[in-house]
Backbone of each chain as nested JSON, in Angstrom:
{
  "chains": [
    {"id": "A", "residues": [
      {"number": 1, "name": "MET", "atoms": {"N": [59.796, -13.985, -56.576], "CA": [59.846, -13.948, -55.12], "C": [60.309, -15.313, -54.606]}},
      {"number": 2, "name": "ALA", "atoms": {"N": [61.259, -15.305, -53.686], "CA": [61.786, -16.561, -53.174], "C": [60.762, -17.252, -52.281]}},
      {"number": 3, "name": "ASP", "atoms": {"N": [60.643, -18.54, -52.464], "CA": [59.79, -19.351, -51.608], "C": [60.459, -19.467, -50.249]}},
      {"number": 4, "name": "LYS", "atoms": {"N": [59.665, -19.391, -49.173], "CA": [60.261, -19.454, -47.836], "C": [60.91, -20.807, -47.568]}},
      {"number": 5, "name": "ASN", "atoms": {"N": [60.511, -21.835, -48.346], "CA": [61.104, -23.152, -48.173], "C": [62.259, -23.417, -49.136]}},
      {"number": 6, "name": "GLU", "atoms": {"N": [62.592, -22.414, -49.94], "CA": [63.65, -22.586, -50.928], "C": [64.988, -22.777, -50.217]}},
      {"number": 7, "name": "LEU", "atoms": {"N": [65.826, -23.625, -50.779], "CA": [67.15, -23.841, -50.213], "C": [67.943, -22.538, -50.226]}},
      {"number": 8, "name": "GLN", "atoms": {"N": [68.846, -22.409, -49.253], "CA": [69.657, -21.201, -49.126], "C": [71.144, -21.565, -49.125]}},
      {"number": 9, "name": "VAL", "atoms": {"N": [71.961, -20.627, -49.566], "CA": [73.415, -20.79, -49.486], "C": [73.803, -21.003, -48.024]}},
      {"number": 10, "name": "GLY", "atoms": {"N": [74.685, -21.965, -47.795], "CA": [75.138, -22.275, -46.447], "C": [74.444, -23.474, -45.841]}},
      {"number": 11, "name": "GLN", "atoms": {"N": [73.33, -23.874, -46.422], "CA": [72.622, -25.061, -45.93], "C": [73.287, -26.336, -46.474]}},
      {"number": 12, "name": "PRO", "atoms": {"N": [73.093, -27.454, -45.795], "CA": [73.573, -28.732, -46.348], "C": [72.829, -29.059, -47.645]}},
      {"number": 13, "name": "ALA", "atoms": {"N": [73.562, -29.58, -48.612], "CA": [72.922, -29.989, -49.864], "C": [72.138, -31.273, -49.636]}},
      {"number": 14, "name": "PRO", "atoms": {"N": [70.9, -31.346, -50.108], "CA": [70.119, -32.575, -49.952], "C": [70.732, -33.724, -50.756]}},
      {"number": 15, "name": "ASP", "atoms": {"N": [70.581, -34.915, -50.226], "CA": [71.042, -36.095, -50.945], "C": [69.849, -36.775, -51.621]}},
      {"number": 16, "name": "ALA", "atoms": {"N": [70.112, -37.55, -52.638], "CA": [69.071, -38.318, -53.323], "C": [69.769, -39.363, -54.175]}},
      {"number": 17, "name": "THR", "atoms": {"N": [69.031, -40.372, -54.545], "CA": [69.56, -41.412, -55.418], "C": [69.092, -41.157, -56.843]}},
      {"number": 18, "name": "VAL", "atoms": {"N": [70.044, -41.125, -57.77], "CA": [69.732, -40.971, -59.191], "C": [70.364, -42.151, -59.93]}},
      {"number": 19, "name": "GLN", "atoms": {"N": [70.236, -42.162, -61.236], "CA": [70.779, -43.278, -62.009], "C": [71.722, -42.77, -63.092]}},
      {"number": 20, "name": "ASP", "atoms": {"N": [72.792, -43.528, -63.317], "CA": [73.683, -43.171, -64.424], "C": [73.116, -43.722, -65.741]}},
      {"number": 21, "name": "ALA", "atoms": {"N": [73.865, -43.52, -66.816], "CA": [73.364, -43.885, -68.144], "C": [73.207, -45.387, -68.329]}},
      {"number": 22, "name": "ASP", "atoms": {"N": [73.77, -46.179, -67.384], "CA": [73.6, -47.631, -67.437], "C": [72.535, -48.132, -66.471]}},
      {"number": 23, "name": "GLY", "atoms": {"N": [71.893, -47.205, -65.78], "CA": [70.844, -47.595, -64.843], "C": [71.341, -47.904, -63.443]}},
      {"number": 24, "name": "ASN", "atoms": {"N": [72.625, -47.642, -63.175], "CA": [73.166, -47.889, -61.834], "C": [72.799, -46.742, -60.888]}},
      {"number": 25, "name": "ASP", "atoms": {"N": [72.481, -47.087, -59.649], "CA": [72.151, -46.053, -58.665], "C": [73.395, -45.269, -58.263]}},
      {"number": 26, "name": "ILE", "atoms": {"N": [73.224, -43.96, -58.143], "CA": [74.305, -43.054, -57.727], "C": [73.741, -42.136, -56.638]}},
      {"number": 27, "name": "GLN", "atoms": {"N": [74.483, -41.993, -55.537], "CA": [74.085, -41.015, -54.522], "C": [74.652, -39.65, -54.903]}},
      {"number": 28, "name": "LEU", "atoms": {"N": [73.83, -38.63, -54.846], "CA": [74.347, -37.294, -55.158], "C": [75.514, -36.931, -54.234]}},
      {"number": 29, "name": "SER", "atoms": {"N": [75.441, -37.374, -52.974], "CA": [76.502, -37.027, -52.023], "C": [77.859, -37.58, -52.433]}},
      {"number": 30, "name": "SER", "atoms": {"N": [77.865, -38.632, -53.252], "CA": [79.147, -39.181, -53.707], "C": [79.796, -38.265, -54.747]}},
      {"number": 31, "name": "LEU", "atoms": {"N": [79.029, -37.348, -55.299], "CA": [79.531, -36.488, -56.368], "C": [80.298, -35.282, -55.838]}},
      {"number": 32, "name": "TRP", "atoms": {"N": [79.99, -34.838, -54.631], "CA": [80.644, -33.624, -54.139], "C": [81.822, -33.923, -53.225]}},
      {"number": 33, "name": "ARG", "atoms": {"N": [82.195, -35.179, -53.086], "CA": [83.332, -35.508, -52.217], "C": [84.621, -35.588, -53.016]}},
      {"number": 34, "name": "GLY", "atoms": {"N": [84.859, -34.616, -53.86], "CA": [86.083, -34.593, -54.643], "C": [86.919, -33.386, -54.291]}},
      {"number": 35, "name": "ASP", "atoms": {"N": [87.835, -33.045, -55.175], "CA": [88.689, -31.895, -54.907], "C": [88.259, -30.666, -55.706]}},
      {"number": 36, "name": "GLN", "atoms": {"N": [87.06, -30.734, -56.263], "CA": [86.517, -29.589, -56.994], "C": [85.111, -29.313, -56.479]}},
      {"number": 37, "name": "PRO", "atoms": {"N": [84.697, -28.051, -56.505], "CA": [83.285, -27.773, -56.227], "C": [82.411, -28.426, -57.31]}},
      {"number": 38, "name": "LEU", "atoms": {"N": [81.259, -28.898, -56.887], "CA": [80.33, -29.551, -57.808], "C": [79.313, -28.543, -58.319]}},
      {"number": 39, "name": "LEU", "atoms": {"N": [79.181, -28.47, -59.628], "CA": [78.116, -27.676, -60.242], "C": [77.024, -28.651, -60.646]}},
      {"number": 40, "name": "LEU", "atoms": {"N": [75.947, -28.646, -59.897], "CA": [74.85, -29.589, -60.099], "C": [73.718, -28.851, -60.808]}},
      {"number": 41, "name": "VAL", "atoms": {"N": [73.435, -29.284, -62.014], "CA": [72.439, -28.592, -62.831], "C": [71.268, -29.525, -63.099]}},
      {"number": 42, "name": "PHE", "atoms": {"N": [70.125, -29.171, -62.565], "CA": [68.884, -29.905, -62.843], "C": [68.232, -29.247, -64.057]}},
      {"number": 43, "name": "ILE", "atoms": {"N": [68.147, -29.984, -65.15], "CA": [67.559, -29.41, -66.36], "C": [66.083, -29.791, -66.458]}},
      {"number": 44, "name": "ARG", "atoms": {"N": [65.361, -29.018, -67.256], "CA": [63.933, -29.31, -67.483], "C": [63.797, -30.491, -68.441]}},
      {"number": 45, "name": "HIS", "atoms": {"N": [64.622, -30.474, -69.441], "CA": [64.58, -31.499, -70.487], "C": [65.799, -31.276, -71.369]}},
      {"number": 46, "name": "PHE", "atoms": {"N": [66.094, -32.205, -72.234], "CA": [67.172, -32.01, -73.196], "C": [66.771, -30.898, -74.157]}},
      {"number": 47, "name": "GLY", "atoms": {"N": [67.736, -30.182, -74.675], "CA": [67.421, -29.134, -75.638], "C": [68.38, -27.981, -75.469]}}
    ]},
    {"id": "B", "residues": [
      {"number": 1, "name": "MET", "atoms": {"N": [70.418, -26.837, -71.536], "CA": [71.55, -27.604, -72.058], "C": [72.385, -26.787, -73.039]}},
      {"number": 2, "name": "ALA", "atoms": {"N": [71.714, -25.962, -73.844], "CA": [72.446, -25.179, -74.841], "C": [73.422, -24.22, -74.168]}},
      {"number": 3, "name": "GLN", "atoms": {"N": [72.971, -23.57, -73.084], "CA": [73.849, -22.647, -72.374], "C": [75.022, -23.397, -71.743]}},
      {"number": 4, "name": "LEU", "atoms": {"N": [74.757, -24.583, -71.207], "CA": [75.825, -25.378, -70.613], "C": [76.888, -25.737, -71.642]}},
      {"number": 5, "name": "ARG", "atoms": {"N": [76.424, -26.187, -72.797], "CA": [77.385, -26.558, -73.851], "C": [78.207, -25.343, -74.264]}},
      {"number": 6, "name": "GLN", "atoms": {"N": [77.53, -24.2, -74.353], "CA": [78.206, -22.972, -74.79], "C": [79.258, -22.525, -73.777]}},
      {"number": 7, "name": "ASP", "atoms": {"N": [78.952, -22.673, -72.474], "CA": [79.831, -22.147, -71.424], "C": [80.7, -23.226, -70.785]}},
      {"number": 8, "name": "TYR", "atoms": {"N": [80.705, -24.415, -71.345], "CA": [81.395, -25.525, -70.685], "C": [82.881, -25.228, -70.458]}},
      {"number": 9, "name": "ASP", "atoms": {"N": [83.542, -24.628, -71.42], "CA": [84.976, -24.334, -71.255], "C": [85.215, -23.392, -70.073]}},
      {"number": 10, "name": "ARG", "atoms": {"N": [84.341, -22.422, -69.901], "CA": [84.473, -21.488, -68.771], "C": [84.229, -22.216, -67.449]}},
      {"number": 11, "name": "ILE", "atoms": {"N": [83.309, -23.139, -67.445], "CA": [83.006, -23.912, -66.233], "C": [84.217, -24.764, -65.842]}},
      {"number": 12, "name": "VAL", "atoms": {"N": [84.833, -25.384, -66.813], "CA": [86.025, -26.196, -66.556], "C": [87.174, -25.313, -66.08]}},
      {"number": 13, "name": "ALA", "atoms": {"N": [87.347, -24.16, -66.725], "CA": [88.431, -23.248, -66.342], "C": [88.25, -22.747, -64.909]}},
      {"number": 14, "name": "ALA", "atoms": {"N": [87.013, -22.697, -64.441], "CA": [86.737, -22.256, -63.065], "C": [86.875, -23.404, -62.068]}},
      {"number": 15, "name": "ASN", "atoms": {"N": [87.356, -24.547, -62.54], "CA": [87.604, -25.722, -61.686], "C": [86.326, -26.301, -61.101]}},
      {"number": 16, "name": "LEU", "atoms": {"N": [85.231, -26.17, -61.839], "CA": [83.968, -26.765, -61.403], "C": [83.785, -28.133, -62.044]}},
      {"number": 17, "name": "LYS", "atoms": {"N": [83.277, -29.054, -61.256], "CA": [82.908, -30.373, -61.783], "C": [81.42, -30.332, -62.125]}},
      {"number": 18, "name": "LEU", "atoms": {"N": [81.115, -30.402, -63.407], "CA": [79.733, -30.283, -63.865], "C": [79.06, -31.653, -63.915]}},
      {"number": 19, "name": "VAL", "atoms": {"N": [77.912, -31.741, -63.29], "CA": [77.058, -32.924, -63.394], "C": [75.64, -32.442, -63.695]}},
      {"number": 20, "name": "VAL", "atoms": {"N": [75.036, -33.028, -64.702], "CA": [73.689, -32.642, -65.123], "C": [72.697, -33.713, -64.686]}},
      {"number": 21, "name": "ILE", "atoms": {"N": [71.588, -33.278, -64.143], "CA": [70.504, -34.18, -63.75], "C": [69.31, -33.911, -64.664]}},
      {"number": 22, "name": "THR", "atoms": {"N": [68.721, -34.969, -65.173], "CA": [67.571, -34.832, -66.065], "C": [66.403, -35.667, -65.547]}},
      {"number": 23, "name": "PRO", "atoms": {"N": [65.18, -35.234, -65.82], "CA": [64.036, -36.074, -65.448], "C": [63.78, -37.207, -66.439]}},
      {"number": 24, "name": "HIS", "atoms": {"N": [64.53, -37.239, -67.536], "CA": [64.366, -38.314, -68.507], "C": [64.837, -39.647, -67.913]}},
      {"number": 25, "name": "PRO", "atoms": {"N": [64.283, -40.752, -68.347], "CA": [64.776, -42.062, -67.893], "C": [66.198, -42.317, -68.408]}},
      {"number": 26, "name": "TYR", "atoms": {"N": [66.929, -43.192, -67.71], "CA": [68.34, -43.376, -68.054], "C": [68.537, -43.868, -69.482]}},
      {"number": 27, "name": "ALA", "atoms": {"N": [67.576, -44.61, -70.009], "CA": [67.727, -45.091, -71.387], "C": [67.789, -43.919, -72.37]}},
      {"number": 28, "name": "ALA", "atoms": {"N": [67.031, -42.872, -72.094], "CA": [67.07, -41.689, -72.959], "C": [68.4, -40.962, -72.805]}},
      {"number": 29, "name": "VAL", "atoms": {"N": [68.974, -41.008, -71.593], "CA": [70.28, -40.385, -71.363], "C": [71.339, -41.084, -72.215]}},
      {"number": 30, "name": "THR", "atoms": {"N": [71.292, -42.39, -72.26], "CA": [72.256, -43.157, -73.057], "C": [72.215, -42.72, -74.514]}},
      {"number": 31, "name": "VAL", "atoms": {"N": [71.025, -42.612, -75.058], "CA": [70.868, -42.213, -76.457], "C": [71.359, -40.779, -76.665]}},
      {"number": 32, "name": "TYR", "atoms": {"N": [70.979, -39.889, -75.744], "CA": [71.354, -38.474, -75.89], "C": [72.869, -38.303, -75.832]}},
      {"number": 33, "name": "LYS", "atoms": {"N": [73.516, -38.996, -74.873], "CA": [74.968, -38.869, -74.752], "C": [75.674, -39.408, -75.996]}},
      {"number": 34, "name": "ALA", "atoms": {"N": [75.171, -40.486, -76.54], "CA": [75.787, -41.056, -77.74], "C": [75.67, -40.095, -78.922]}},
      {"number": 35, "name": "GLU", "atoms": {"N": [74.594, -39.35, -78.968], "CA": [74.375, -38.435, -80.093], "C": [75.184, -37.147, -79.969]}},
      {"number": 36, "name": "HIS", "atoms": {"N": [75.505, -36.743, -78.729], "CA": [76.078, -35.413, -78.53], "C": [77.52, -35.398, -78.052]}},
      {"number": 37, "name": "ASN", "atoms": {"N": [78.137, -36.533, -77.801], "CA": [79.553, -36.577, -77.442], "C": [79.881, -35.6, -76.313]}},
      {"number": 38, "name": "LEU", "atoms": {"N": [79.188, -35.704, -75.199], "CA": [79.346, -34.761, -74.094], "C": [80.476, -35.19, -73.168]}},
      {"number": 39, "name": "SER", "atoms": {"N": [81.143, -34.202, -72.572], "CA": [82.288, -34.468, -71.701], "C": [81.897, -34.61, -70.244]}},
      {"number": 40, "name": "TYR", "atoms": {"N": [80.667, -34.337, -69.908], "CA": [80.248, -34.348, -68.506], "C": [79.133, -35.381, -68.307]}},
      {"number": 41, "name": "PRO", "atoms": {"N": [79.015, -35.881, -67.086], "CA": [77.977, -36.888, -66.831], "C": [76.57, -36.308, -66.811]}},
      {"number": 42, "name": "ILE", "atoms": {"N": [75.644, -37.092, -67.313], "CA": [74.223, -36.775, -67.202], "C": [73.58, -37.93, -66.451]}},
      {"number": 43, "name": "LEU", "atoms": {"N": [72.909, -37.61, -65.373], "CA": [72.28, -38.627, -64.536], "C": [70.766, -38.471, -64.583]}},
      {"number": 44, "name": "SER", "atoms": {"N": [70.093, -39.591, -64.442], "CA": [68.635, -39.603, -64.55], "C": [67.984, -39.568, -63.168]}},
      {"number": 45, "name": "ASP", "atoms": {"N": [67.032, -38.669, -63.023], "CA": [66.195, -38.626, -61.812], "C": [64.741, -38.734, -62.267]}},
      {"number": 46, "name": "ASN", "atoms": {"N": [64.452, -39.879, -62.873], "CA": [63.136, -40.087, -63.47], "C": [62.013, -40.067, -62.432]}},
      {"number": 47, "name": "ARG", "atoms": {"N": [62.361, -40.435, -61.2], "CA": [61.345, -40.408, -60.124], "C": [61.25, -39.033, -59.48]}},
      {"number": 48, "name": "ARG", "atoms": {"N": [62.162, -38.151, -59.838], "CA": [62.166, -36.747, -59.413], "C": [62.333, -36.556, -57.905]}},
      {"number": 49, "name": "LYS", "atoms": {"N": [62.968, -37.499, -57.259], "CA": [63.219, -37.331, -55.822], "C": [64.196, -36.187, -55.58]}},
      {"number": 50, "name": "GLY", "atoms": {"N": [65.234, -36.139, -56.419], "CA": [66.192, -35.056, -56.295], "C": [65.557, -33.707, -56.597]}},
      {"number": 51, "name": "TYR", "atoms": {"N": [64.751, -33.666, -57.631], "CA": [64.071, -32.409, -57.986], "C": [63.259, -31.889, -56.813]}},
      {"number": 52, "name": "ARG", "atoms": {"N": [62.552, -32.812, -56.158], "CA": [61.714, -32.387, -55.032], "C": [62.573, -31.953, -53.849]}},
      {"number": 53, "name": "ARG", "atoms": {"N": [63.648, -32.705, -53.57], "CA": [64.473, -32.358, -52.408], "C": [65.205, -31.031, -52.604]}},
      {"number": 54, "name": "TYR", "atoms": {"N": [65.45, -30.682, -53.831], "CA": [66.096, -29.392, -54.1], "C": [65.056, -28.284, -54.319]}},
      {"number": 55, "name": "GLY", "atoms": {"N": [63.809, -28.604, -54.07], "CA": [62.762, -27.58, -54.104], "C": [62.39, -27.107, -55.486]}},
      {"number": 56, "name": "LEU", "atoms": {"N": [62.595, -27.957, -56.471], "CA": [62.321, -27.563, -57.852], "C": [60.889, -27.916, -58.207]}},
      {"number": 57, "name": "GLY", "atoms": {"N": [60.137, -26.907, -58.526], "CA": [58.706, -27.086, -58.738], "C": [58.348, -27.342, -60.183]}},
      {"number": 58, "name": "ARG", "atoms": {"N": [57.104, -27.126, -60.448], "CA": [56.571, -27.326, -61.788], "C": [55.875, -26.045, -62.22]}},
      {"number": 59, "name": "LEU", "atoms": {"N": [55.796, -25.874, -63.518], "CA": [55.085, -24.716, -64.045], "C": [53.631, -24.789, -63.609]}},
      {"number": 60, "name": "ASN", "atoms": {"N": [53.084, -23.635, -63.239], "CA": [51.672, -23.628, -62.895], "C": [50.84, -23.332, -64.146]}},
      {"number": 61, "name": "VAL", "atoms": {"N": [49.555, -23.343, -63.987], "CA": [48.653, -23.194, -65.132], "C": [48.899, -21.871, -65.861]}},
      {"number": 62, "name": "LEU", "atoms": {"N": [49.134, -20.799, -65.104], "CA": [49.353, -19.499, -65.741], "C": [50.597, -19.518, -66.627]}},
      {"number": 63, "name": "HIS", "atoms": {"N": [51.665, -20.211, -66.14], "CA": [52.864, -20.328, -66.962], "C": [52.585, -21.171, -68.202]}},
      {"number": 64, "name": "GLU", "atoms": {"N": [51.812, -22.239, -68.02], "CA": [51.618, -23.17, -69.129], "C": [50.789, -22.579, -70.257]}},
      {"number": 65, "name": "ILE", "atoms": {"N": [49.938, -21.586, -69.949], "CA": [49.16, -20.965, -71.018], "C": [49.836, -19.705, -71.553]}},
      {"number": 66, "name": "ASN", "atoms": {"N": [50.994, -19.374, -70.982], "CA": [51.746, -18.198, -71.431], "C": [52.38, -18.502, -72.798]}},
      {"number": 67, "name": "PRO", "atoms": {"N": [52.116, -17.661, -73.805], "CA": [52.697, -17.914, -75.137], "C": [54.221, -17.996, -75.119]}},
      {"number": 68, "name": "LEU", "atoms": {"N": [54.875, -17.245, -74.213], "CA": [56.342, -17.311, -74.145], "C": [56.81, -18.693, -73.692]}},
      {"number": 69, "name": "THR", "atoms": {"N": [56.05, -19.301, -72.773], "CA": [56.395, -20.661, -72.345], "C": [56.284, -21.627, -73.512]}},
      {"number": 70, "name": "TRP", "atoms": {"N": [55.235, -21.471, -74.287], "CA": [55.062, -22.369, -75.43], "C": [56.143, -22.165, -76.477]}},
      {"number": 71, "name": "LEU", "atoms": {"N": [56.533, -20.904, -76.676], "CA": [57.625, -20.652, -77.624], "C": [58.901, -21.332, -77.145]}},
      {"number": 72, "name": "HIS", "atoms": {"N": [59.172, -21.217, -75.837], "CA": [60.368, -21.834, -75.275], "C": [60.304, -23.352, -75.448]}},
      {"number": 73, "name": "ASN", "atoms": {"N": [59.137, -23.937, -75.149], "CA": [59.001, -25.393, -75.272], "C": [59.139, -25.852, -76.72]}},
      {"number": 74, "name": "LEU", "atoms": {"N": [58.56, -25.09, -77.628], "CA": [58.67, -25.469, -79.042], "C": [60.111, -25.392, -79.518]}},
      {"number": 75, "name": "SER", "atoms": {"N": [60.824, -24.359, -79.053], "CA": [62.235, -24.231, -79.415], "C": [63.028, -25.432, -78.898]}},
      {"number": 76, "name": "SER", "atoms": {"N": [62.738, -25.848, -77.655], "CA": [63.439, -26.995, -77.079], "C": [63.112, -28.278, -77.826]}},
      {"number": 77, "name": "LEU", "atoms": {"N": [61.848, -28.433, -78.189], "CA": [61.459, -29.628, -78.942], "C": [62.189, -29.686, -80.279]}},
      {"number": 78, "name": "ARG", "atoms": {"N": [62.333, -28.512, -80.912], "CA": [63.021, -28.472, -82.199], "C": [64.483, -28.885, -82.022]}},
      {"number": 79, "name": "GLN", "atoms": {"N": [65.108, -28.43, -80.894], "CA": [66.525, -28.739, -80.671], "C": [66.731, -30.202, -80.281]}},
      {"number": 80, "name": "GLN", "atoms": {"N": [65.857, -30.727, -79.447], "CA": [66.099, -32.079, -78.936], "C": [65.479, -33.156, -79.804]}},
      {"number": 81, "name": "GLY", "atoms": {"N": [64.525, -32.791, -80.626], "CA": [63.888, -33.769, -81.49], "C": [62.704, -34.429, -80.811]}},
      {"number": 82, "name": "ILE", "atoms": {"N": [61.774, -34.853, -81.607], "CA": [60.559, -35.453, -81.07], "C": [60.862, -36.74, -80.313]}},
      {"number": 83, "name": "ALA", "atoms": {"N": [61.88, -37.494, -80.776], "CA": [62.197, -38.77, -80.128], "C": [62.5, -38.579, -78.654]}},
      {"number": 84, "name": "HIS", "atoms": {"N": [63.218, -37.493, -78.316], "CA": [63.569, -37.255, -76.93], "C": [62.433, -36.585, -76.172]}},
      {"number": 85, "name": "SER", "atoms": {"N": [61.469, -36.047, -76.876], "CA": [60.427, -35.291, -76.197], "C": [59.313, -36.177, -75.67]}},
      {"number": 86, "name": "THR", "atoms": {"N": [59.221, -37.405, -76.173], "CA": [58.079, -38.229, -75.812], "C": [58.052, -38.585, -74.336]}},
      {"number": 87, "name": "ASP", "atoms": {"N": [59.245, -38.629, -73.704], "CA": [59.253, -38.925, -72.277], "C": [59.597, -37.688, -71.455]}},
      {"number": 88, "name": "ALA", "atoms": {"N": [59.559, -36.526, -72.082], "CA": [59.873, -35.286, -71.386], "C": [58.671, -34.791, -70.594]}},
      {"number": 89, "name": "ASP", "atoms": {"N": [58.965, -34.083, -69.527], "CA": [57.92, -33.457, -68.731], "C": [58.126, -31.96, -68.874]}},
      {"number": 90, "name": "MET", "atoms": {"N": [57.362, -31.343, -69.74], "CA": [57.602, -29.945, -70.066], "C": [57.22, -29.008, -68.923]}},
      {"number": 91, "name": "ALA", "atoms": {"N": [56.562, -29.52, -67.892], "CA": [56.176, -28.668, -66.766], "C": [57.241, -28.641, -65.661]}},
      {"number": 92, "name": "GLN", "atoms": {"N": [58.204, -29.552, -65.724], "CA": [59.232, -29.603, -64.682], "C": [60.147, -28.383, -64.792]}},
      {"number": 93, "name": "LEU", "atoms": {"N": [60.442, -27.757, -63.665], "CA": [61.38, -26.641, -63.633], "C": [62.751, -27.124, -63.172]}},
      {"number": 94, "name": "GLY", "atoms": {"N": [63.779, -26.358, -63.507], "CA": [65.143, -26.748, -63.192], "C": [65.758, -25.916, -62.08]}},
      {"number": 95, "name": "GLY", "atoms": {"N": [67.058, -26.114, -61.893], "CA": [67.784, -25.352, -60.877], "C": [69.273, -25.593, -61.005]}},
      {"number": 96, "name": "VAL", "atoms": {"N": [70.043, -24.678, -60.424], "CA": [71.507, -24.757, -60.501], "C": [72.07, -24.574, -59.094]}},
      {"number": 97, "name": "PHE", "atoms": {"N": [72.996, -25.465, -58.724], "CA": [73.544, -25.447, -57.371], "C": [75.056, -25.675, -57.437]}},
      {"number": 98, "name": "VAL", "atoms": {"N": [75.786, -24.946, -56.615], "CA": [77.209, -25.247, -56.413], "C": [77.346, -25.778, -54.993]}},
      {"number": 99, "name": "ILE", "atoms": {"N": [78.038, -26.917, -54.878], "CA": [78.179, -27.608, -53.593], "C": [79.662, -27.854, -53.339]}},
      {"number": 100, "name": "ASP", "atoms": {"N": [80.142, -27.477, -52.156], "CA": [81.553, -27.737, -51.859], "C": [81.728, -29.175, -51.367]}},
      {"number": 101, "name": "ASN", "atoms": {"N": [82.969, -29.567, -51.124], "CA": [83.183, -30.981, -50.798], "C": [82.833, -31.327, -49.359]}},
      {"number": 102, "name": "GLY", "atoms": {"N": [82.346, -30.327, -48.639], "CA": [81.763, -30.601, -47.335], "C": [80.259, -30.785, -47.408]}},
      {"number": 103, "name": "GLY", "atoms": {"N": [79.721, -30.69, -48.636], "CA": [78.293, -30.87, -48.821], "C": [77.469, -29.629, -48.526]}},
      {"number": 104, "name": "THR", "atoms": {"N": [78.119, -28.462, -48.543], "CA": [77.415, -27.209, -48.263], "C": [77.08, -26.49, -49.567]}},
      {"number": 105, "name": "LEU", "atoms": {"N": [75.86, -25.98, -49.627], "CA": [75.428, -25.219, -50.806], "C": [76.164, -23.886, -50.841]}},
      {"number": 106, "name": "ARG", "atoms": {"N": [76.783, -23.584, -51.962], "CA": [77.523, -22.323, -52.125], "C": [76.87, -21.406, -53.145]}},
      {"number": 107, "name": "PHE", "atoms": {"N": [75.992, -21.957, -53.934], "CA": [75.223, -21.163, -54.903], "C": [73.903, -21.885, -55.101]}},
      {"number": 108, "name": "VAL", "atoms": {"N": [72.82, -21.105, -55.085], "CA": [71.486, -21.686, -55.231], "C": [70.698, -20.855, -56.237]}},
      {"number": 109, "name": "HIS", "atoms": {"N": [70.19, -21.536, -57.24], "CA": [69.262, -20.878, -58.167], "C": [68.14, -21.852, -58.486]}},
      {"number": 110, "name": "VAL", "atoms": {"N": [66.96, -21.524, -58.005], "CA": [65.762, -22.327, -58.265], "C": [64.951, -21.602, -59.329]}},
      {"number": 111, "name": "ALA", "atoms": {"N": [64.756, -22.248, -60.46], "CA": [64.049, -21.596, -61.573], "C": [62.575, -21.393, -61.233]}},
      {"number": 112, "name": "HIS", "atoms": {"N": [62.081, -20.238, -61.615], "CA": [60.669, -19.926, -61.374], "C": [59.854, -19.893, -62.662]}},
      {"number": 113, "name": "ASP", "atoms": {"N": [60.524, -20.014, -63.782], "CA": [59.807, -20.195, -65.048], "C": [60.729, -20.913, -66.028]}},
      {"number": 114, "name": "ALA", "atoms": {"N": [60.222, -21.198, -67.195], "CA": [60.939, -22.056, -68.135], "C": [62.259, -21.459, -68.608]}},
      {"number": 115, "name": "ALA", "atoms": {"N": [62.367, -20.148, -68.641], "CA": [63.568, -19.506, -69.172], "C": [64.436, -18.9, -68.075]}},
      {"number": 116, "name": "ASP", "atoms": {"N": [64.206, -19.295, -66.839], "CA": [64.906, -18.712, -65.691], "C": [66.216, -19.456, -65.449]}},
      {"number": 117, "name": "ASN", "atoms": {"N": [67.295, -18.957, -66.03], "CA": [68.62, -19.562, -65.867], "C": [69.578, -18.525, -65.292]}},
      {"number": 118, "name": "PRO", "atoms": {"N": [70.444, -18.909, -64.36], "CA": [71.382, -17.94, -63.797], "C": [72.511, -17.646, -64.778]}},
      {"number": 119, "name": "PRO", "atoms": {"N": [73.054, -16.424, -64.74], "CA": [74.214, -16.15, -65.593], "C": [75.422, -16.96, -65.137]}},
      {"number": 120, "name": "THR", "atoms": {"N": [76.185, -17.445, -66.079], "CA": [77.377, -18.245, -65.739], "C": [78.348, -17.44, -64.884]}},
      {"number": 121, "name": "ASN", "atoms": {"N": [78.422, -16.134, -65.115], "CA": [79.323, -15.286, -64.318], "C": [78.995, -15.376, -62.833]}},
      {"number": 122, "name": "ALA", "atoms": {"N": [77.71, -15.408, -62.501], "CA": [77.305, -15.474, -61.087], "C": [77.71, -16.808, -60.474]}},
      {"number": 123, "name": "ILE", "atoms": {"N": [77.604, -17.865, -61.249], "CA": [78.0, -19.192, -60.754], "C": [79.498, -19.219, -60.485]}},
      {"number": 124, "name": "ILE", "atoms": {"N": [80.266, -18.709, -61.428], "CA": [81.725, -18.726, -61.29], "C": [82.171, -17.84, -60.133]}},
      {"number": 125, "name": "LYS", "atoms": {"N": [81.509, -16.703, -59.95], "CA": [81.853, -15.822, -58.83], "C": [81.645, -16.541, -57.495]}},
      {"number": 126, "name": "ALA", "atoms": {"N": [80.575, -17.281, -57.384], "CA": [80.312, -18.034, -56.147], "C": [81.401, -19.068, -55.911]}},
      {"number": 127, "name": "THR", "atoms": {"N": [81.88, -19.658, -56.982], "CA": [82.928, -20.667, -56.877], "C": [84.23, -20.057, -56.378]}},
      {"number": 128, "name": "GLN", "atoms": {"N": [84.516, -18.859, -56.848], "CA": [85.776, -18.215, -56.468], "C": [85.817, -17.874, -54.983]}},
      {"number": 129, "name": "GLU", "atoms": {"N": [84.652, -17.831, -54.355], "CA": [84.594, -17.514, -52.928], "C": [84.787, -18.751, -52.049]}},
      {"number": 130, "name": "ILE", "atoms": {"N": [84.916, -19.916, -52.687], "CA": [85.118, -21.14, -51.912], "C": [86.602, -21.332, -51.672]}},
      {"number": 131, "name": "SER", "atoms": {"N": [86.97, -21.434, -50.402], "CA": [88.341, -21.737, -50.052], "C": [88.498, -23.247, -50.05]}},
      {"number": 132, "name": "TYR", "atoms": {"N": [89.29, -23.759, -50.995], "CA": [89.303, -25.221, -51.156], "C": [90.455, -25.883, -50.439]}},
      {"number": 133, "name": "THR", "atoms": {"N": [90.372, -25.753, -49.119], "CA": [91.348, -26.465, -48.294], "C": [90.633, -27.566, -47.541]}},
      {"number": 134, "name": "GLY", "atoms": {"N": [89.589, -28.087, -48.188], "CA": [88.86, -29.184, -47.571], "C": [87.397, -28.895, -47.405]}},
      {"number": 135, "name": "GLY", "atoms": {"N": [86.891, -27.846, -48.112], "CA": [85.474, -27.536, -48.049], "C": [85.142, -26.833, -46.753]}},
      {"number": 136, "name": "SER", "atoms": {"N": [83.849, -26.847, -46.391], "CA": [83.412, -26.104, -45.202], "C": [83.566, -26.966, -43.959]}}
    ]}
  ]
}
């Protein structure tokens, strides 16, 4: 059952700061400003 | 991760830019990328701010005592190795999102259990509906 607070198609994507493999800060919003749709996959863990 | 690796060619053919977010610290990402020769970026959200903003929850007690959850976790531990598991949070749930270049969500899948992954076909179908003349 969908949570009433769950994100929906058509809504703005939330931004957040993450880190690259060198520890540099990256804004998620910088990732979708290209010429391709962004497939953003949050994984549980490696495996 | 296994499904992503398996379907990566299809994702590229669909003109999607794949970025993976992990709750592992960035140092673990460095080691993992070196071991697996991956073509796509993996970014660390060790503080889980992104996970929370995208509404990604954690397994509840009922899920954690479910034998199927434990089987899934054991399988993942076997694949990733104990070295990578020491900083893993096995209760964190994942999610899959397609975002156009206007910053609009075009596909949303919030996992509700450990094995809840969307079919790649559904992701690609959502992508095909995006008119890429500058996003939304």
